[in-house]
Every structure is written in C-alpha cells, then in structure tokens.
C-alpha positions as CSV (number, residue, x, y, z in Angstrom):
1,X,0.3,34.0,25.1
2,X,-0.3,30.4,25.9
3,X,-0.9,30.8,29.5
4,X,-4.0,32.7,28.7
5,X,-5.6,29.4,27.7
6,X,-4.4,27.8,30.7
7,X,-6.0,30.5,32.9
8,X,-9.0,30.0,31.1
9,X,-9.0,26.3,31.9
10,X,-8.2,27.1,35.5
11,X,-11.3,29.2,35.7
12,X,-13.3,26.3,34.0
13,X,-11.9,24.0,36.5
14,X,-12.8,26.1,39.3
15,X,-16.4,26.3,38.0
16,X,-16.5,22.5,38.8
17,X,-14.7,22.3,42.0
18,X,-14.7,25.5,43.5
19,X,-11.2,25.7,44.8
20,X,-10.0,29.1,44.1
21,X,-10.6,32.2,46.6
22,X,-12.5,35.3,45.3
23,X,-9.1,37.0,45.0
24,X,-7.5,34.2,42.9
25,X,-10.4,34.4,40.7
26,X,-10.0,38.0,40.2
27,X,-6.3,37.7,39.7
28,X,-7.0,35.2,36.8
29,X,-9.2,37.7,35.1
30,X,-6.5,40.4,35.5
31,X,-4.0,37.8,33.8
32,X,-6.5,37.4,31.1
33,X,-6.8,41.1,30.7
34,X,-3.0,41.4,30.7
35,X,-3.0,43.8,33.8
36,X,-1.3,41.3,36.0
37,X,1.5,38.5,35.6
38,X,1.4,37.5,39.1
39,X,0.1,34.0,39.9
40,X,-0.4,32.6,43.4
41,X,1.0,29.2,44.3
42,X,-2.3,27.6,44.0
43,X,-2.8,28.8,40.4
44,X,0.6,27.8,39.5
45,X,0.1,24.3,40.7
46,X,-3.3,24.1,39.0
47,X,-1.9,25.3,35.6
48,X,1.1,22.6,36.0
49,X,-1.5,20.1,36.7
50,X,-3.7,21.1,33.6
51,X,-0.5,20.9,31.5
52,X,0.7,17.6,32.8
53,X,-2.7,15.9,32.5
54,X,-3.7,17.7,29.3
55,X,-7.0,18.5,30.7
56,X,-9.6,20.3,28.6
57,X,-12.7,21.6,29.9
58,X,-15.8,19.5,29.0
59,X,-18.5,21.2,26.4
60,X,-21.3,22.6,28.6
61,X,-24.7,23.8,28.1
62,X,-28.0,24.5,29.9
63,X,-31.0,22.8,28.9
64,X,-34.7,23.7,29.0
65,X,-34.9,22.6,32.8
66,X,-32.1,25.1,33.5
67,X,-29.6,22.4,34.7
68,X,-25.9,22.6,33.4
69,X,-25.1,19.6,31.4
70,X,-21.7,18.4,29.9
71,X,-21.3,16.4,26.6
72,X,-20.2,12.8,26.6
73,X,-19.7,10.4,24.0
74,X,-23.3,8.6,24.9
75,X,-25.2,12.0,25.2
76,X,-25.4,14.6,27.9
77,X,-25.1,14.2,31.7
78,X,-25.9,16.5,34.6
79,X,-22.6,18.6,35.6
80,X,-23.0,17.2,39.0
81,X,-21.8,13.8,37.9
82,X,-18.7,15.0,36.2
83,X,-15.7,13.6,38.0
84,X,-12.3,12.7,36.6
85,X,-8.7,12.3,37.7
86,X,-8.1,16.0,38.0
87,X,-11.0,16.4,40.1
88,X,-9.8,13.8,42.5
89,X,-6.2,15.4,42.6
90,X,-7.7,18.8,43.2
91,X,-10.0,17.7,46.0
92,X,-7.1,15.9,47.6
93,X,-4.1,18.1,47.1
94,X,-5.2,21.7,46.3
95,X,-8.7,22.3,47.7
96,X,-8.0,21.4,51.2
97,X,-4.9,23.8,51.4
C-alpha cells in the first residue's frame, strides 16, 4: 500500500502545479479508495519522479488573510513563491504534454 502515499503526494503536487486533468485527479481518488489500480502514463511519471527525488509535500496552512502559506526554516511564505527542483521538471516535461 506504499503507492497510496505516493498518490497523495501526486495530488499535493498537482495542487501546486496543476498538471493533472480532471480525469486523472478523479483516477487518483479512485486509487486511494482502492476502486482502481489503473494509472495514466502521466501519473506513473510523477510517481517515479516523486520517488526518485524523495519529494515531500510542504506543510501548508491558511492564515487569517485567507492566503495559503507553506512552512520554511525561516518562517512562512505565500504558496505562490514555492518553487523547487520537482516543479521545474514538471513544468518542463510533464505539464506541457
């Protein structure tokens, strides 16, 4: 059942970079509910990318100003400034296909 954690990470990553179609998001939820084992090629690529880079979702929270923030070592930053290696790869290789 380790793949369930990876699917959750795929959905978290999609929240940041919006690369999945609505069908693929729905499919991820079906996988989490154990109603499907089918993965699209894009989902498989992202799962492999997450495993390879050992990416973990940042800690997120909404503040009183209704802006989504993520935790850093120095404090909180608005999520729109979140960028890392996996985001660059997704924008170059996965999102544009």
